[in-house]
All heavy atoms as an XYZ file, in Angstrom:
820
protein
N     106.342    106.328    100.492
C     106.659    104.878    100.461
C     106.035    104.317     99.269
O     105.086    104.870     98.677
C     106.186    104.195    101.726
C     106.848    104.709    102.974
C     104.739    104.159    101.909
N     106.575    103.226     98.782
C     105.916    102.430     97.736
C     105.735    101.024     98.274
O     106.653    100.459     98.880
C     106.621    102.554     96.437
C     107.764    101.606     96.195
C     108.208    101.620     94.826
N     109.693    101.345     94.715
C     110.337    101.043     93.636
N     109.668    101.001     92.512
N     111.588    100.816     93.688
N     104.615    100.479     97.980
C     104.269     99.129     98.408
C     104.937     98.182     97.381
O     104.607     98.213     96.191
C     102.780     98.957     98.411
C     102.379     97.634     98.885
O     103.031     96.624     98.785
N     101.151     97.553     99.464
N     105.814     97.320     97.925
C     106.542     96.356     97.037
C     105.835     95.040     96.992
O     106.294     94.104     96.300
C     107.997     96.165     97.495
C     108.855     97.428     97.525
C     110.246     97.069     98.001
C     108.938     97.988     96.072
N     104.722     94.841     97.693
C     103.911     93.597     97.569
C     104.054     92.766     98.862
O     104.694     93.129     99.839
N     103.412     91.635     98.757
C     103.431     90.647     99.917
C     104.396     89.522     99.515
O     104.402     89.014     98.425
C     102.039     90.038    100.068
C     101.016     91.023    100.583
C      99.676     90.364    100.989
C      99.055     89.572     99.897
N      97.786     89.010    100.233
N     105.167     89.197    100.569
C     106.195     88.129    100.387
C     106.104     87.119    101.498
O     105.810     87.535    102.645
C     107.625     88.775    100.406
C     107.884     89.685     99.251
C     107.448     91.000     99.256
C     108.580     89.223     98.136
C     107.741     91.873     98.196
C     108.822     90.099     97.018
C     108.395     91.373     97.089
N     106.420     85.867    101.164
C     106.608     84.866    102.161
C     108.063     84.481    102.074
O     108.504     83.956    101.045
C     105.687     83.649    101.980
C     104.196     84.106    102.196
C     106.074     82.454    102.981
C     103.201     82.960    102.136
N     108.785     84.770    103.115
C     110.216     84.531    103.144
C     110.474     83.091    103.517
O     109.711     82.426    104.203
C     110.949     85.474    104.119
C     110.784     86.910    103.656
C     109.770     87.720    104.099
C     111.691     87.411    102.734
C     109.694     89.035    103.633
C     111.624     88.758    102.300
C     110.604     89.558    102.744
N     111.666     82.583    103.081
C     112.098     81.210    103.349
C     111.965     80.874    104.838
O     112.375     81.674    105.712
C     113.558     80.969    102.886
N     111.341     79.775    105.179
C     111.218     79.338    106.565
C     109.987     79.945    107.289
O     109.729     79.679    108.439
N     109.220     80.830    106.570
C     108.094     81.460    107.190
C     106.796     80.981    106.480
O     106.829     80.466    105.406
C     108.181     82.984    107.022
C     109.436     83.561    107.675
C     109.416     83.375    109.177
C     110.654     83.967    109.763
N     110.844     83.672    111.167
N     105.674     81.144    107.141
C     104.416     80.683    106.558
C     103.422     81.778    106.300
O     102.445     81.619    105.577
C     103.758     79.549    107.386
O     103.570     80.045    108.725
N     103.651     82.920    106.932
C     102.711     84.094    106.738
C     103.332     85.153    105.890
O     104.513     85.501    106.071
C     102.376     84.599    108.170
C     101.565     83.662    109.027
O     100.681     82.940    108.449
N     101.855     83.621    110.280
N     102.549     85.736    105.014
C     103.067     86.817    104.155
C     103.299     88.083    104.941
O     102.646     88.369    105.982
C     101.935     87.042    103.108
C     100.698     86.489    103.753
C     101.120     85.447    104.708
N     104.280     88.847    104.508
C     104.648     90.129    105.079
C     104.545     91.147    103.968
O     105.154     90.958    102.861
C     106.046     90.091    105.658
C     106.155     89.104    106.837
C     106.481     91.534    106.122
C     107.582     88.912    107.336
N     103.831     92.251    104.175
C     103.751     93.277    103.223
C     104.987     94.152    103.377
O     105.285     94.612    104.457
C     102.454     94.146    103.407
C     102.065     94.880    102.209
C     100.615     95.224    102.164
O      99.872     94.928    103.150
O     100.205     95.788    101.109
N     105.667     94.428    102.298
C     106.927     95.106    102.293
C     106.777     96.458    101.620
O     106.140     96.609    100.543
C     108.040     94.333    101.527
C     109.340     95.074    101.431
C     108.261     92.987    102.224
N     107.335     97.505    102.258
C     107.296     98.918    101.728
C     108.711     99.442    101.649
O     109.614     99.064    102.399
C     106.461     99.818    102.682
C     105.026     99.431    102.739
C     104.567     98.426    103.646
C     104.158    100.056    101.908
C     103.254     98.111    103.706
C     102.776     99.760    101.990
C     102.344     98.775    102.892
N     108.954    100.277    100.646
C     110.249    100.910    100.462
C     110.010    102.444    100.813
O     109.167    103.072    100.229
C     110.705    100.763     99.081
C     112.024    101.457     98.794
C     112.432    101.413     97.282
O     111.536    101.147     96.463
O     113.636    101.636     97.031
N     110.867    102.956    101.682
C     110.827    104.339    101.990
C     111.544    105.089    100.887
O     112.740    104.810    100.557
C     111.522    104.626    103.341
C     111.667    106.067    103.770
C     110.269    106.695    103.895
C     112.390    106.183    105.063
N     110.826    105.963    100.215
C     111.410    106.724     99.140
C     111.825    108.103     99.568
O     112.963    108.547     99.346
C     110.318    106.878     97.957
C     109.859    105.512     97.447
C     110.829    107.739     96.817
C     110.875    104.738     96.607
N     110.929    108.883    100.224
C     111.181    110.233    100.577
C     110.010    110.734    101.408
O     108.921    110.132    101.373
C     111.301    111.085     99.371
O     111.359    112.440     99.658
N     110.293    111.762    102.186
C     109.128    112.475    102.778
C     108.314    113.021    101.621
O     108.905    113.533    100.612
C     109.553    113.645    103.697
C     110.372    113.185    104.965
C     110.891    114.408    105.690
C     109.386    112.464    105.877
N     106.998    113.024    101.720
C     106.156    113.444    100.636
C     106.499    114.860    100.210
O     106.598    115.195     99.009
C     104.676    113.310    100.966
C     103.811    113.644     99.832
C     103.583    112.746     98.793
C     103.145    114.882     99.723
C     102.763    113.056     97.673
C     102.327    115.207     98.640
C     102.141    114.198     97.679
N     106.673    115.767    101.171
C     106.951    117.130    100.846
C     108.245    117.409    100.224
O     108.529    118.429     99.606
C     106.713    118.036    102.037
C     107.601    117.717    103.249
C     106.950    116.743    104.165
O     105.927    116.117    103.902
O     107.563    116.531    105.247
N     109.205    116.421    100.374
C     110.530    116.518     99.775
C     110.710    115.752     98.503
O     111.734    115.815     97.818
C     111.590    116.037    100.780
C     111.684    116.914    102.050
O     111.282    118.076    101.924
O     112.113    116.378    103.107
N     109.664    115.018     98.152
C     109.778    114.164     96.927
C     109.843    114.995     95.616
O     109.114    115.980     95.505
C     108.518    113.201     96.879
N     110.705    114.533     94.733
C     110.843    115.260     93.444
C     109.829    114.544     92.454
O     109.233    113.564     92.737
C     112.231    115.267     92.927
C     112.891    113.936     92.693
O     112.098    112.971     92.350
O     114.098    113.823     92.774
N     109.745    115.146     91.280
C     108.799    114.643     90.272
C     109.131    113.212     89.829
O     108.180    112.364     89.710
C     108.826    115.568     89.024
O     108.573    116.868     89.430
C     107.885    115.106     87.959
N     110.384    112.903     89.781
C     110.805    111.533     89.426
C     110.374    110.520     90.477
O     109.819    109.473     90.076
C     112.335    111.487     89.246
S     112.984    109.909     88.729
N     110.531    110.856     91.731
C     110.059    109.946     92.791
C     108.581    109.771     92.814
O     108.082    108.654     93.037
C     110.598    110.441     94.153
C     112.114    110.377     94.299
C     112.614    111.152     95.474
O     112.125    112.238     95.804
N     113.579    110.572     96.169
N     107.841    110.836     92.538
C     106.432    110.730     92.541
C     105.947    109.928     91.333
O     104.980    109.088     91.434
C     105.780    112.205     92.526
C     105.960    112.986     93.761
C     105.554    114.423     93.537
C     105.262    112.417     94.957
N     106.565    110.148     90.187
C     106.229    109.373     89.017
C     106.479    107.897     89.202
O     105.711    107.069     88.787
C     106.919    109.922     87.809
C     106.414    111.279     87.324
O     105.351    111.655     87.748
O     107.146    111.919     86.529
N     107.602    107.631     89.853
C     107.983    106.230     90.099
C     106.931    105.588     90.970
O     106.415    104.486     90.646
C     109.339    106.115     90.815
C     109.675    104.792     91.449
C     109.734    103.685     90.417
C     110.917    104.874     92.250
N     106.572    106.196     92.056
C     105.580    105.640     92.991
C     104.201    105.446     92.317
O     103.599    104.390     92.484
C     105.435    106.478     94.283
S     106.872    106.371     95.267
N     103.776    106.418     91.492
C     102.493    106.338     90.847
C     102.458    105.229     89.784
O     101.540    104.406     89.711
C     102.097    107.644     90.249
C     101.739    108.680     91.291
O     101.198    108.311     92.322
N     102.006    109.934     90.980
N     103.524    105.178     88.972
C     103.553    104.181     87.897
C     103.709    102.837     88.454
O     103.034    101.831     88.077
C     104.752    104.497     86.930
O     104.630    105.788     86.449
C     104.802    103.489     85.796
N     104.551    102.641     89.500
C     104.723    101.328     90.144
C     103.453    100.896     90.769
O     103.085     99.719     90.736
C     105.878    101.394     91.163
C     106.300    100.099     91.685
C     107.273     99.372     90.971
C     105.798     99.548     92.855
C     107.662     98.074     91.484
C     106.151     98.261     93.304
C     107.119     97.556     92.602
N     102.720    101.803     91.381
C     101.433    101.426     92.047
C     100.449    100.953     91.008
O      99.741     99.949     91.213
C     100.877    102.657     92.802
O      99.616    102.353     93.341
N     100.393    101.674     89.875
C      99.513    101.187     88.737
C      99.931     99.783     88.273
O      99.058     98.968     87.961
C      99.496    102.164     87.663
C      98.853    103.521     88.000
O      98.119    103.593     89.036
O      99.051    104.466     87.274
N     101.222     99.581     88.114
C     101.754     98.287     87.686
C     101.400     97.179     88.672
O     100.990     96.076     88.245
C     103.239     98.368     87.499
N     101.474     97.480     89.937
C     101.157     96.467     90.952
C      99.690     96.122     90.929
O      99.310     95.007     91.127
C     101.595     96.948     92.376
C     103.074     96.932     92.636
S     103.807     95.253     92.538
C     103.152     94.552     94.055
N      98.839     97.116     90.668
C      97.415     96.844     90.554
C      97.127     95.882     89.367
O      96.390     94.931     89.481
C      96.608     98.161     90.337
C      95.120     97.991     90.228
C      94.369     97.849     91.372
C      94.559     97.894     88.969
C      92.957     97.633     91.268
C      93.179     97.689     88.839
C      92.394     97.593     90.016
O      91.064     97.390     89.879
N      97.772     96.166     88.281
C      97.630     95.344     87.067
C      98.168     93.901     87.436
O      97.528     92.910     87.042
C      98.362     95.866     85.886
N      99.290     93.804     88.106
C      99.891     92.520     88.486
C      98.943     91.729     89.367
O      98.658     90.558     89.072
C     101.197     92.827     89.235
C     101.772     91.633     90.001
C     102.437     90.601     89.406
C     101.622     91.542     91.402
C     102.960     89.523     90.065
C     102.135     90.461     92.092
C     102.778     89.432     91.448
O     103.277     88.417     92.173
N      98.388     92.318     90.351
C      97.431     91.636     91.289
C      96.165     91.222     90.578
O      95.545     90.244     91.021
C      97.083     92.577     92.439
C      98.227     92.743     93.376
C      97.808     93.540     94.624
N      98.939     93.923     95.413
C      99.400     95.157     95.471
N      98.840     96.186     94.841
N     100.479     95.464     96.152
N      95.817     91.872     89.462
C      94.626     91.546     88.735
C      94.942     90.741     87.482
O      94.065     90.520     86.605
C      93.896     92.813     88.356
C      93.154     93.368     89.569
O      92.193     92.874     90.004
N      93.748     94.434     90.122
N      96.140     90.145     87.394
C      96.604     89.303     86.372
C      96.421     89.923     84.971
O      96.197     89.214     83.984
C      95.899     87.921     86.436
C      96.202     87.239     87.748
C      95.609     85.814     87.837
O      95.512     85.122     86.834
N      95.211     85.428     89.014
N      96.654     91.195     84.882
C      96.649     91.924     83.616
C      98.087     91.957     83.194
O      98.743     93.056     83.292
C      95.990     93.282     83.754
C      94.571     93.267     84.214
C      94.053     94.647     84.643
O      94.826     95.510     84.931
N      92.728     94.728     84.678
N      98.620     90.850     82.681
C     100.067     90.732     82.490
C     100.634     91.696     81.488
O     101.683     92.296     81.748
C     100.418     89.297     82.113
C      99.810     88.269     83.070
C      99.019     87.273     82.705
C      99.996     88.212     84.502
N      98.660     86.558     83.855
C      99.277     87.109     84.971
C     100.735     89.016     85.384
C      99.223     86.801     86.284
C     100.703     88.655     86.728
C      99.938     87.554     87.178
N      99.977     91.862     80.362
C     100.502     92.782     79.333
C     100.558     94.192     79.891
O     101.579     94.939     79.654
C      99.651     92.746     78.066
C     100.261     93.464     76.932
C      99.496     93.225     75.612
O      98.467     92.490     75.601
O      99.996     93.758     74.594
N      99.546     94.634     80.553
C      99.553     95.997     81.114
C     100.561     96.158     82.198
O     101.329     97.140     82.258
C      98.146     96.292     81.721
C      97.959     97.686     82.254
C      96.575     97.973     82.718
C      96.414     99.382     83.210
N      95.043     99.703     83.656
N     100.712     95.158     83.057
C     101.665     95.186     84.114
C     103.124     95.230     83.537
O     103.975     96.022     83.993
C     101.546     93.960     85.017
N     103.356     94.482     82.519
C     104.691     94.442     81.867
C     104.993     95.840     81.288
O     106.135     96.372     81.522
C     104.731     93.363     80.794
C     104.801     91.962     81.379
C     105.913     93.617     79.822
C     104.488     90.881     80.424
N     104.066     96.444     80.645
C     104.217     97.786     80.108
C     104.536     98.820     81.259
O     105.449     99.632     81.131
C     102.969     98.199     79.322
C     103.099     99.578     78.728
O     104.152     99.996     78.323
N     102.007    100.289     78.644
N     103.737     98.771     82.315
C     103.920     99.708     83.431
C     105.198     99.487     84.179
O     105.864    100.437     84.560
C     102.695     99.768     84.283
C     101.433    100.264     83.709
C     100.199     99.909     84.573
C     101.560    101.804     83.578
N     105.570     98.217     84.460
C     106.833     98.032     85.130
C     108.024     98.434     84.245
O     108.982     98.967     84.752
C     106.982     96.502     85.513
C     106.170     96.111     86.717
C     105.289     95.045     86.680
C     106.315     96.795     87.921
C     104.558     94.691     87.762
C     105.548     96.450     89.016
C     104.671     95.406     88.964
N     107.849     98.274     82.893
C     108.870     98.750     82.029
C     108.999    100.286     82.100
O     110.127    100.826     82.125
N     107.895    100.921     82.207
C     107.908    102.415     82.345
C     108.505    102.849     83.660
O     109.309    103.783     83.737
C     106.482    102.962     82.227
C     105.842    102.968     80.872
C     104.451    103.455     80.939
O     104.099    104.389     81.689
N     103.544    102.885     80.081
N     108.252    102.140     84.695
C     108.723    102.528     86.053
C     110.245    102.329     86.108
O     110.965    102.934     86.914
C     108.006    101.835     87.147
O     108.279    100.444     87.173
N     110.767    101.413     85.267
C     112.238    101.162     85.220
C     113.001    102.474     84.764
O     114.144    102.624     85.023
C     112.603     99.985     84.411
C     112.246     98.711     85.103
S     112.750     97.239     84.149
C     114.485     97.589     83.977
N     112.283    103.328     84.032
C     112.879    104.596     83.576
C     113.327    105.436     84.804
O     114.135    106.332     84.634
C     111.922    105.436     82.726
C     111.687    104.703     81.423
O     112.531    103.987     80.877
N     110.454    104.872     80.924
N     112.738    105.180     85.988
C     113.034    106.001     87.132
C     113.985    105.269     88.096
O     114.298    105.785     89.193
C     111.741    106.280     87.886
C     110.704    106.946     86.992
C     109.578    106.228     86.620
C     110.784    108.184     86.536
C     108.614    106.722     85.857
C     109.829    108.750     85.736
C     108.731    108.037     85.336
N     114.476    104.067     87.773
C     115.268    103.265     88.684
C     116.517    102.712     87.904
O     116.661    102.918     86.735
C     114.496    102.041     89.182
C     113.243    102.422     89.925
C     112.569    101.176     90.507
O     112.969    100.869     91.678
O     111.734    100.616     89.894
N     117.406    102.111     88.700
C     118.567    101.501     88.087
C     118.212    100.088     87.598
O     117.047     99.636     87.741
C     119.772    101.488     89.049
C     119.479    100.645     90.275
O     118.782     99.691     90.257
N     120.104    101.029     91.408
N     119.160     99.345     87.099
C     118.929     98.083     86.463
C     118.367     97.030     87.466
O     117.498     96.243     87.123
C     120.201     97.571     85.829
C     120.100     96.307     85.037
C     119.317     96.403     83.735
O     119.063     97.522     83.322
O     118.791     95.363     83.315
N     118.991     96.935     88.633
C     118.556     95.954     89.658
C     117.520     96.616     90.582
O     117.920     97.166     91.575
C     119.747     95.409     90.432
C     120.665     94.659     89.482
O     120.213     93.846     88.663
N     121.958     94.916     89.632
N     116.265     96.441     90.257
C     115.228     97.193     91.033
C     113.998     96.373     91.102
O     113.820     95.325     90.443
C     114.985     98.495     90.345
S     114.402     98.266     88.625
N     113.078     96.734     91.987
C     111.765     96.017     92.093
C     111.012     95.963     90.819
O     110.374     94.919     90.501
C     111.031     96.783     93.192
C     112.070     97.407     94.014
C     113.199     97.794     93.053
N     111.093     97.022     90.000
C     110.424     97.003     88.690
C     110.907     95.878     87.823
O     110.116     95.206     87.172
C     110.560     98.368     88.030
O     109.943     99.372     88.814
N     112.197     95.660     87.801
C     112.779     94.590     86.949
C     112.323     93.247     87.498
O     111.990     92.364     86.724
C     114.329     94.742     87.018
C     115.072     93.413     86.654
C     115.375     93.169     85.176
N     116.008     94.269     84.510
C     115.830     94.593     83.293
N     115.000     93.840     82.524
N     116.423     95.616     82.750
N     112.330     93.032     88.830
C     111.914     91.814     89.461
C     110.473     91.489     89.013
O     110.192     90.387     88.554
C     111.944     91.935     90.980
C     111.388     90.791     91.709
C     112.125     89.643     91.903
C     110.071     90.819     92.257
C     111.586     88.543     92.589
C     109.560     89.749     92.899
C     110.297     88.625     93.092
N     109.546     92.452     89.150
C     108.141     92.205     88.757
C     107.970     92.138     87.264
O     107.093     91.315     86.802
C     107.251     93.216     89.362
C     106.886     92.979     90.824
C     107.439     93.734     91.836
C     106.041     91.966     91.130
C     107.075     93.537     93.128
C     105.683     91.728     92.446
C     106.199     92.491     93.435
O     105.876     92.243     94.770
N     108.753     92.780     86.512
C     108.679     92.702     85.087
C     108.960     91.257     84.569
O     108.187     90.676     83.834
C     109.643     93.621     84.387
C     109.742     93.627     82.876
C     108.446     94.118     82.243
C     110.937     94.453     82.418
N     110.013     90.678     85.146
C     110.359     89.278     84.810
C     109.299     88.335     85.316
O     108.974     87.366     84.641
C     111.703     88.947     85.358
C     112.857     89.738     84.732
C     112.869     89.657     83.198
O     112.686     88.536     82.628
O     113.112     90.726     82.571
N     108.798     88.562     86.522
C     107.728     87.730     87.082
C     106.486     87.693     86.204
O     105.903     86.712     85.908
C     107.440     88.226     88.526
C     106.697     87.278     89.435
C     107.460     85.989     89.624
C     106.524     87.945     90.804
N     106.089     88.914     85.788
C     104.918     89.039     84.906
C     105.131     88.357     83.558
O     104.198     87.742     83.066
C     104.574     90.541     84.681
S     103.879     91.344     86.112
N     106.323     88.476     83.022
C     106.603     87.768     81.734
C     106.391     86.238     81.915
O     105.844     85.593     81.036
C     108.019     88.059     81.251
C     108.185     89.461     80.738
C     109.579     89.746     80.261
C     109.797     91.106     79.720
N     111.203     91.358     79.326
N     106.861     85.729     83.057
C     106.742     84.312     83.346
C     105.274     83.906     83.503
O     104.787     82.926     83.012
C     107.532     83.889     84.551
C     109.008     83.921     84.314
O     109.481     83.695     83.178
N     109.814     84.178     85.360
N     104.528     84.756     84.259
C     103.125     84.417     84.473
C     102.252     84.586     83.213
O     101.236     83.920     83.059
C     102.539     85.360     85.592
C     102.819     84.971     86.971
C     103.163     85.879     87.940
C     102.821     83.619     87.351
C     103.457     85.501     89.257
C     103.123     83.233     88.638
C     103.430     84.167     89.618
O     103.725     83.787     90.849
N     102.705     85.433     82.287
C     101.970     85.600     81.026
C     102.080     84.334     80.245
O     101.137     83.858     79.629
C     102.573     86.779     80.220
C     101.703     87.214     79.170
C     100.422     86.841     78.840
C     101.989     88.231     78.145
N      99.937     87.522     77.698
C     100.904     88.407     77.307
C     103.138     88.998     77.919
C     100.906     89.251     76.216
C     103.107     89.894     76.855
C     102.040     90.042     76.051
N     103.314     83.709     80.268
C     103.479     82.450     79.543
C     102.839     81.296     80.289
O     102.349     80.330     79.671
C     105.015     82.190     79.377
C     105.702     83.128     78.473
C     107.129     82.855     78.383
C     107.884     83.915     77.588
N     109.382     83.819     77.772
N     102.951     81.273     81.648
C     102.502     80.160     82.492
C     101.610     80.815     83.595
O     102.122     81.009     84.747
C     103.687     79.412     83.115
C     104.578     78.861     82.034
O     104.178     78.076     81.227
N     105.825     79.342     82.040
N     100.324     81.057     83.332
C      99.439     81.720     84.369
C      99.391     80.939     85.671
O      99.458     79.673     85.670
C      98.120     81.733     83.710
C      98.406     81.664     82.218
C      99.637     80.818     82.124
N      99.332     81.635     86.761
C      99.224     80.928     88.062
C      97.851     80.315     88.243
O      96.866     80.647     87.481
C      99.388     82.102     89.093
C      98.929     83.279     88.378
C      99.319     83.056     86.926
N      97.697     79.424     89.198
C      96.387     78.804     89.407
C      95.390     79.746     90.040
O      95.685     80.844     90.423
C      96.541     77.496     90.227
C      96.986     77.687     91.682
O      96.727     78.786     92.226
O      97.552     76.823     92.193
N      94.178     79.320     90.204
C      93.079     80.118     90.683
C      93.253     80.592     92.126
O      92.614     81.590     92.578
C      91.752     79.418     90.522
O      91.793     78.260     91.305
N      94.102     79.998     92.890
C      94.304     80.372     94.298
C      95.386     81.511     94.439
O      95.549     82.029     95.527
C      94.833     79.168     95.125
C      93.791     78.078     95.188
C      94.367     76.866     95.809
N      95.316     76.328     94.845
C      96.282     75.443     95.159
N      96.379     74.944     96.287
N      97.109     75.021     94.235
N      95.969     81.899     93.344
C      97.055     82.895     93.357
C      96.498     84.240     93.842
O      95.425     84.711     93.405
C      97.592     83.018     91.951
C      98.739     83.984     91.789
C     100.048     83.707     92.009
C      98.733     85.346     91.424
N     100.838     84.824     91.807
C     100.044     85.839     91.411
C      97.695     86.203     91.027
C     100.344     87.049     91.067
C      97.977     87.496     90.663
C      99.324     87.956     90.746
N      97.234     84.879     94.742
C      96.783     86.192     95.253
C      97.843     87.275     95.163
O      97.716     88.411     95.715
C      96.365     86.063     96.714
C      97.495     85.737     97.680
O      98.651     85.527     97.195
O      97.282     85.692     98.888
N      98.909     86.972     94.395
C      99.924     87.991     94.163
C     101.105     87.860     95.087
O     102.104     88.555     94.953
N     100.996     87.032     96.111
C     102.073     86.812     97.059
C     103.277     86.194     96.411
O     103.119     85.263     95.619
C     101.610     85.980     98.299
O     100.531     86.619     98.927
C     102.737     85.785     99.225
N     104.481     86.751     96.714
C     105.723     86.222     96.155
C     106.342     85.306     97.207
O     106.517     85.701     98.322
C     106.664     87.355     95.794
C     107.982     86.822     95.310
C     106.025     88.270     94.767
N     106.691     84.124     96.810
C     107.345     83.142     97.653
C     108.834     83.157     97.456
O     109.274     82.903     96.318
C     106.786     81.702     97.473
C     105.315     81.606     97.903
C     104.302     82.008     97.038
C     104.982     81.076     99.118
C     102.952     81.984     97.394
C     103.683     80.972     99.534
C     102.659     81.463     98.667
O     101.333     81.351     99.028
N     109.592     83.474     98.472
C     111.060     83.513     98.347
C     111.627     82.319     99.085
O     111.538     82.170    100.277
C     111.605     84.790     98.957
C     111.102     86.101     98.270
C     111.592     87.327     98.979
C     111.548     86.112     96.794
N     112.147     81.386     98.294
C     112.774     80.192     98.884
C     114.249     80.333     99.015
O     114.898     81.162     98.353
C     112.488     79.002     97.915
N     114.862     79.557     99.897
C     116.268     79.624    100.093
C     116.956     78.943     98.885
O     116.451     78.012     98.295
C     116.702     78.827    101.329
C     116.366     79.550    102.640
C     116.874     78.762    103.825
O     116.617     77.581    103.889
N     117.486     79.449    104.776
N     118.149     79.445     98.625
C     118.926     78.851     97.476
C     119.983     77.973     98.059
O     120.451     78.067     99.095
C     119.548     79.971     96.653
C     118.490     80.732     95.797
C     119.231     81.647     94.903
C     118.201     82.376     93.997
N     118.792     83.220     93.017
C-alpha cells in the first residue's frame, strides 16, 4: 500500500488517512516498489514543508504513474505552497470541499 495522506472530505470534520492498495508485497514489481518508496519520501518532504524537495520527488514518482495521479495532485499542491506557504497550524491535511 501507499499512504496518500490525510484528507477531510466535504461535510466532515475529522481527517481520514487514505491508502492505495498497490500489490501484495511478494508480487510487487520493481516499478511498484520504486513508486511506493519515492512517493513515501515525497510525502515526508511535503509534511515537513520541504517544498523544493517534495516537488522533485513527486516529479520523479510521476515516472511510475499516468498523468492523473496522486503524484500530480501533490506536485501541484507543493508548487502552490512554495509560492504561498501555509500558516503555522498546517499539518499536511488536505481539505476537499464540494464544488
